[in-house]
C-alpha positions in Angstrom: 1.5 -47.7 57.5 4.2 -45.7 55.7 4.4 -42.0 55.0 3.9 -42.6 51.2 0.7 -44.5 51.9 -0.7 -41.8 54.3 0.0 -38.9 51.9 -1.9 -40.4 48.9 -3.7 -39.5 46.7 -1.5 -36.4 46.4 2.3 -36.5 46.5 4.1 -33.8 48.4 5.1 -32.9 51.9 3.6 -33.7 55.3 3.5 -30.6 57.6 2.7 -30.4 61.3 1.5 -27.0 62.5 1.3 -26.5 66.3 -0.6 -23.7 68.0 0.5 -22.1 71.3 -1.3 -22.9 74.6 1.0 -23.7 77.5 0.1 -26.9 79.4 -2.5 -27.7 76.7 0.5 -28.5 74.4 0.4 -32.0 75.9 -2.4 -32.6 73.4 0.1 -32.0 70.6 2.5 -34.5 72.1 -0.4 -37.1 71.9 -1.1 -36.2 68.3 2.6 -36.6 67.4 2.7 -39.9 69.3 -0.2 -41.2 67.1 1.5 -40.1 63.9 4.8 -41.6 65.0 3.3 -44.9 65.9 1.6 -45.0 62.5 5.0 -44.6 60.8 4.3 -41.0 59.8 7.0 -38.3 60.2 6.6 -34.7 59.2 8.8 -33.1 56.6 8.2 -29.7 58.1 7.1 -28.6 61.6 5.8 -25.1 62.3 5.1 -23.9 65.8 4.4 -20.9 68.1 4.9 -20.8 71.8 4.5 -24.3 73.3 4.0 -25.4 69.7 7.5 -24.1 69.0 8.8 -26.2 71.9 7.0 -29.3 70.9 8.0 -28.6 67.3 11.7 -28.3 68.3 11.5 -31.6 70.3 10.3 -33.2 67.1 12.4 -31.5 64.4 15.6 -31.2 66.4 15.9 -35.0 67.0 16.1 -38.0 64.8 12.7 -39.9 64.4 13.7 -42.7 66.6 14.4 -40.4 69.6 11.6 -37.9 69.2 8.9 -39.6 71.2 11.4 -40.2 74.0 12.4 -36.5 74.1 8.8 -35.3 74.1 8.0 -37.7 77.0 11.0 -36.5 79.0 10.0 -32.9 78.5 6.3 -33.4 79.6 7.3 -35.7 82.5 9.8 -33.1 83.6 7.4 -30.2 83.7 4.6 -32.1 85.4 3.5 -31.1 88.9 2.4 -34.1 90.8 3.2 -37.8 91.1 1.9 -41.3 90.7 -1.1 -40.6 93.0 -2.1 -37.7 90.8 -2.0 -39.9 87.6 -3.7 -42.7 89.4 -6.6 -40.4 90.3 -7.0 -39.0 86.9 -10.0 -41.1 86.2 -11.7 -39.7 89.3 -13.1 -36.2 88.4 -12.8 -34.8 91.9 -9.2 -35.9 92.4 -8.2 -34.7 89.0 -9.9 -31.3 89.6 -8.1 -30.9 93.0 -4.8 -31.9 91.4 -5.4 -29.4 88.6 -6.2 -26.6 91.1 -3.1 -27.3 93.1 -0.9 -27.3 90.0 -2.3 -24.0 88.7 -1.6 -22.4 92.1 1.9 -23.9 92.2 2.6 -22.7 88.7 1.5 -19.2 89.5 3.3 -18.9 92.8 6.5 -20.9 92.3 6.8 -21.8 88.6 7.2 -25.1 86.8 10.2 -27.3 87.1 12.4 -27.4 84.0 10.3 -24.5 82.5 10.2 -21.3 84.5 10.7 -20.0 88.0 10.2 -16.8 89.9 12.2 -13.8 88.6 13.7 -12.0 91.6 14.0 -8.8 89.7 10.2 -8.5 89.6 10.4 -7.8 93.4 11.8 -4.4 92.5 8.3 -3.4 91.3 6.6 -3.3 88.0 7.9 0.2 87.2 11.6 -0.7 87.8 13.7 -0.3 84.6 15.4 -3.7 84.8 15.9 -4.2 81.1 13.9 -6.1 78.4 15.4 -9.5 79.3 14.5 -9.1 83.0 11.2 -7.3 82.7 8.9 -10.3 83.5 7.4 -12.0 86.5 9.2 -15.3 85.8 12.6 -16.4 84.5 12.8 -19.0 81.7 16.4 -20.0 82.6 15.2 -23.5 83.5 13.7 -23.9 80.0 17.1 -23.0 78.4 18.7 -25.8 80.4 15.9 -28.3 79.6 16.1 -27.6 75.9 19.9 -27.8 75.9 19.6 -31.4 77.2 16.8 -32.5 74.9 17.6 -30.9 71.5 20.1 -32.1 68.9 20.5 -28.8 67.0 23.1 -30.3 64.6 20.3 -32.5 63.3 17.8 -29.8 62.4 20.6 -27.5 61.1 21.7 -30.4 58.7 18.2 -29.8 57.2 16.8 -33.2 57.8 13.4 -31.9 59.0 12.4 -28.3 58.4 11.5 -26.3 61.5 9.9 -22.9 61.5 9.0 -20.9 64.7 7.2 -17.6 65.0 8.2 -14.6 67.3 7.3 -10.9 67.5 9.9 -8.2 67.2 9.2 -6.1 70.3 10.3 -2.8 68.7 8.7 -3.2 65.3 5.6 -5.2 66.4 6.1 -7.4 63.3 5.9 -11.2 63.3 9.1 -13.0 62.2 9.5 -16.6 61.3 12.8 -18.2 62.1 13.2 -21.0 59.5 15.8 -23.7 59.5 15.7 -23.7 55.7 17.1 -20.2 55.7 19.2 -19.9 58.8 20.9 -21.7 61.7 18.4 -22.5 64.4 19.4 -22.2 68.1 17.8 -22.5 71.5 17.2 -18.7 71.6 14.9 -18.9 68.6 12.7 -21.5 70.3 12.7 -19.6 73.6 11.8 -16.3 71.7 8.7 -18.0 70.3 7.6 -18.9 73.8 8.5 -15.6 75.5 4.9 -14.6 76.4 4.8 -11.3 78.3 4.5 -10.2 81.0 5.1 -13.7 82.4 8.2 -14.4 80.4 11.0 -11.9 79.4 11.9 -11.0 75.9 14.7 -13.0 74.2 17.4 -11.1 72.3 18.4 -12.3 68.9 21.0 -10.3 67.0 20.5 -7.4 69.3 16.7 -7.3 68.9 14.2 -8.4 71.6 11.5 -10.9 70.7 8.3 -12.0 72.4 6.0 -15.0 71.9 4.6 -15.1 68.4 1.2 -15.9 69.8 0.6 -12.2 70.7 0.5 -11.6 66.9 -0.7 -14.8 65.4 -1.1 -17.9 67.6 -1.9 -20.2 64.6 1.0 -20.2 62.2 -0.7 -22.1 59.4 -0.2 -19.2 57.0 3.5 -19.9 57.0 3.0 -23.1 55.0 0.2 -21.7 52.8 2.3 -18.6 51.9 5.5 -20.6 51.3 7.5 -20.4 48.1 7.9 -22.5 46.1 4.5 -24.1 46.9 4.2 -27.8 47.1 1.3 -30.3 47.4 0.9 -30.7 51.2 -0.9 -32.7 53.8 -1.1 -30.4 56.8 -2.0 -31.4 60.3 -2.9 -28.2 62.2 -3.2 -29.0 65.9 -5.1 -26.2 67.6 -5.5 -25.8 71.4 -8.0 -23.0 71.7 -11.7 -23.0 70.7 -13.1 -19.9 69.0 -16.6 -21.1 69.6 -18.1 -21.4 73.1 -21.0 -20.8 75.4 -21.9 -17.3 76.7 -20.1 -16.8 80.0 -22.2 -16.1 83.1 -19.6 -15.1 85.6 -16.4 -12.9 85.6 -14.3 -16.1 86.0 -16.0 -17.5 82.9 -15.6 -14.2 81.0 -11.8 -14.4 81.6 -11.7 -17.9 80.2 -13.9 -17.1 77.2 -11.8 -14.0 76.4 -8.6 -16.0 76.5 -10.1 -18.7 74.2 -11.1 -16.1 71.6 -7.8 -14.2 71.8 -5.6 -17.3 71.3 -7.8 -19.0 68.7 -6.2 -16.1 66.8 -8.5 -15.5 63.9 -7.6 -18.9 62.4 -10.8 -19.2 60.5 -10.4 -15.8 58.8 -6.8 -16.6 57.9 -7.7 -19.9 56.3 -10.7 -18.3 54.4 -8.3 -15.8 52.9 -5.9 -18.5 51.9 -8.8 -20.5 50.3 -9.6 -17.5 48.2 -6.0 -16.9 47.2 -5.3 -20.5 46.2 -8.6 -20.7 44.2 -7.5 -17.6 42.3 -4.2 -19.2 41.5 -6.0 -22.2 40.1 -8.3 -19.9 38.1 -5.2 -18.3 36.6 -3.8 -21.7 35.7 -7.1 -22.6 34.0 -7.2 -19.3 32.1 -3.6 -19.7 31.0 -4.5 -23.1 29.5 -7.0 -21.3 27.3 -4.5 -18.9 25.7 -4.0 -19.7 22.0 -0.8 -21.7 21.4 0.8 -18.9 19.4 0.5 -16.5 22.4 1.8 -18.8 25.2 5.5 -17.9 24.6 4.8 -14.2 24.8 6.8 -12.8 27.7 3.8 -10.9 29.1 1.7 -14.1 28.9 4.3 -16.1 30.7 4.6 -13.4 33.4 0.9 -13.5 34.1 0.6 -17.3 33.8 3.3 -17.6 36.5 0.7 -16.5 39.1 -1.1 -19.7 38.5 -0.7 -22.8 40.6 -1.4 -26.5 40.4 -0.7 -27.4 44.1 -3.4 -28.8 46.4 -3.1 -28.3 50.2 -5.2 -30.7 52.4 -5.6 -29.0 55.8 -6.6 -31.4 58.6 -7.6 -29.3 61.6 -7.6 -31.0 65.0 -9.0 -29.2 68.0 -8.2 -30.0 71.6 -11.3 -30.9 73.6 -12.5 -29.1 76.7 -11.9 -31.4 79.6 -13.5 -31.5 83.0 -11.9 -28.9 85.3 -10.8 -26.7 82.4 -11.1 -23.0 83.2 -9.4 -19.7 82.4 -6.1 -21.1 83.8 -6.2 -24.4 82.0 -3.0 -23.4 80.1 -1.1 -23.6 83.4 -2.5 -26.9 84.6 0.8 -28.8 84.6 -0.6 -31.4 87.0 0.5 -34.9 86.0 -3.2 -35.9 85.6 -3.9 -32.9 83.4 -1.0 -33.5 81.1 -1.9 -37.2 80.8 -5.5 -36.4 80.0 -4.6 -33.9 77.3 -2.0 -36.2 75.8 -4.3 -39.2 75.7 -7.0 -37.0 74.0 -4.5 -36.1 71.3 -3.5 -39.7 70.8 -7.2 -40.8 70.5 -8.1 -38.0 68.2 -5.3 -38.5 65.7 -6.0 -42.2 65.6 -9.6 -41.5 64.6 -8.3 -39.1 61.9 -5.9 -41.6 60.5 -8.7 -44.2 60.3 -11.0 -41.7 58.4 -8.2 -40.4 56.0 -10.4 -37.4 54.9 -7.6 -36.2 52.5 -8.3 -39.0 50.2 -11.6 -37.5 49.0 -11.4 -35.9 45.5 -10.8 -32.1 45.4 -12.6 -29.8 43.0 -10.4 -28.7 40.1 -10.3 -25.1 41.3 -9.9 -26.0 45.0 -6.4 -25.2 46.1 -7.0 -25.6 49.9 -9.2 -28.4 51.1 -10.2 -28.1 54.7 -11.0 -31.1 56.9 -12.4 -30.0 60.3 -11.9 -32.9 62.7 -13.5 -31.6 65.9 -13.8 -34.9 67.8 -15.9 -33.3 70.5 -18.7 -33.0 68.0 -18.1 -36.3 66.3 
């Protein structure tokens, strides 16, 4: 299966949008694996937090090395060994492994990702500076990314990469985009600098935090892009906005985190649906203008707000797995990573079999949404 075949019936770009979610990001690695094995490579990758890290591992490497680099990263940050993976099919063993991994990640860090920040021992009120004011240090991640990313590749503009981070001082979201600037490791790390766990990353003298504290689902970056292009967008989300009513404080903490990091994705997309429909309406109205008025400067100015592009948005949603709780995003156990990655691979294979983007869109429909929640399928 080739990229041209998968993108039909519309021409245009293939975009991969990756939400933040810590250890849950292994699901995104599985989704990419399925796309890669089907011969599909994105033209543009957009990510926040762990989505930025996964996105960089994809966009900052040639296609033939991407899957290897993703696998090296996720194997490197796993807590556990062969016995853990072998026991993944046994719920009790997997749950025990997950519990141990969460405790280890909290108390000692994650190899190749983060470790304890000794400056935190000075106390939470100690003025240690923005780049040290955190419970953990992400120095291991800097070394890991340095070994896995081929930055010359992305900066030669082969595959476009966009990552989101928040300016600590202004509180505004900023997208670092390889189409407009040179991307470095600091931009990837800034997108994953989730406070108070991880410290701010300074870029050109300004401190940045994880983009997820502002918008954890960066799909608006492609829907707002200029110039607009027909697109097939795979949005890989890790947090579920919908869920059961919690009945304990522990469940409340988990439900609160899910709602927070689902990040108003539905309202964002609904707004984009309205905007793109209006652009198509403008296009249709412009076609009704008498021929002798179409060259009028004012008519041309107004008609320019119209649009003919169609965005097919395929939303994948990571499933809730046995043992998931409010700390599921720090379950870096080998069995947990393997389970989430396998779920992503299985889900994208079902999506590629269904090919929902091939259905005919209405003439005024600029954004066509395909919700692919395999947990309900």
